[in-house]
Every structure is written in C-alpha cells, then in structure tokens.
C-alpha angles and dihedrals in degrees: 000000000000091000092051092049091051093052092050091050092049091051092049092050091050093050092051096044121117090250091063089061093060117106122246092248092053092049092050089051089055092046091052091062098057131076121276093250090058092053088055089054091048089067089069095054098075144329091259093054091046091053092048094051093044098045112116092224091062100046095090092052099043122074114267131207114258092193116099129154149110130276114211142173128204110212110301097339126112121284120267136197131221116195117223099178098058090243122109126205102214093188094056115106101222092181088063090224090150095074112074134001111267112265121176090208091069138050128199120230125192110229109167147341131213129181096331099324126103129212118210134169125217109221129187112251090225111066118232143100116339091017094167110072096185146312126259126206115194144171106222093199099052092029091227118142141171133200119234110201116232123243130229091269098044093100089061096045117103097171124059126158138187128230120197133150113175091190089065105030142349089230126092137206132217119210116205116191115205123204120249093242096053110132106161150342095273097054109114118244114256111222118225145123094247131052128193102219125195105166141026131207118213124208120200118203089200092061092029090222141094091262104180146020121195134168152178129257091234128035117260119214113229131169116237089235094048114145118246136191128198112210131161095345095314129107112212120201129184119230133209090253093065093258135121123227124197130209122186128212089242092057097261113145121211123215121257113265130187118261 
C-alpha cells in the first residue's frame, strides 16, 4: 500500500510541476536545442513528451540521428557494423562487449534488430538440453541492455524476433516461435533451415514476463532467416508458402495473406 501511495503522489507532483504549464511550442523549442540522445530519453518522461518528440510536424525542427547502418554476425564470430549513412560513431562499441561479463561457457548470437535495439541469445558452448540460457536486448548507442530469461521451450526455438516502436512506447516485445513437434524442455533441437511453427510466446518488457502464448490450428512453415517487420503493434513474418502472418503484442493473430 505504501508503494502505491508513493507512486500516486509522485504522479500528482509531476502533473502540477511548472514544466507541465509550458506550452507545446515552447517545449519543442527546448527539445530542439539538446542532443539527439536526450530527445530519445525525453520520450520516457511522459506520454505528452513522447507524443511531442514523435510528432511528424516536429521532426524537421528536432535533432535527428545521423547514424544509420546494419549490425551483422558471421557464424559464431563477433558482431560487426556496416555504416550506411556515411557517418561513423567512433564511440560505439560494435562488438557489444559492454553487455555481460565474458564467460567461455556461453556464446552470444545476434538474432534480430528493430528500430535501434538488438536481440541476441546467449547459448551454451556445449550443446545439450536447455541450450539457450537467456535472451539479451540492448541499445548499442546508449550501451544499455536487459536480460530476458528463457522459457522451457527456448532450447527448441529456432526463430525469435524483436518488436519495438519508440514512437509509440519505450517498451519492447520478444516473439518466440515454437516448433509444431515441441513436447518438452529436454527435447533436443533439430537443426534445419525451415521450421514448422504452431505457437508463439510473447515477452513484454513493461510487465517483465512472458505474458502470452498464442498459436495456429495448423503448423506454418517458416524459414529461420525469414524477414520480419514490426508495424503498429504487429509483427509480420513471411512464410515458405509466399504468405505473411501477423502476431500482435496483445496476442491477436492475423490471418495469412499473399505477399
């Protein structure tokens, strides 16, 4: 009860602070005079600040990131970065060595990226049951990262994707696609380029738990390297049959549509 009372008081104080009396135009003028990284942090202050920073009418006035590129990993080697904008961020640690203490029992594998965040899994170097120790979501620019604990079926999962839209929320989601023949945590992973998926687990960073698990009546064949797009709270994934399936962060499943 004490914690809840404290949160309410803090919210009330914030709403009645002098900053809350400033007009939108004045706030945008202030935001335009600070570095890009600070404007990203402003999105976490309140819903009003997030909407101001994300509004299309303000993008030309607010500072924009000049860093654009692709993170990649070749087999089990370290991650690399290829700049696409012609600008290089010398201070960025492209090897991602800032995340976890080095441990020879584990190896990091890059799985996905979405709007500036990266999804990696930490696998045990010796193959066996429960091969995936956990997932890691990180921001390579700010060097902030968080561990997402694996589930009982993580060792059998060959497809995991990340959903993140900073214009809507500062929280992210991890989508974990389980094979149709999964029966338990101790079943060995079957290597292959294609997986017949039948269910997906969804992790919410806001709740800090694997909040939902949804599925399809019939297995859907998807390549492990299948492209995915996260848009308006839905993760879209292409299938081997030339279709696109959609999974929402609230557990809603979209119908398969032709590409």
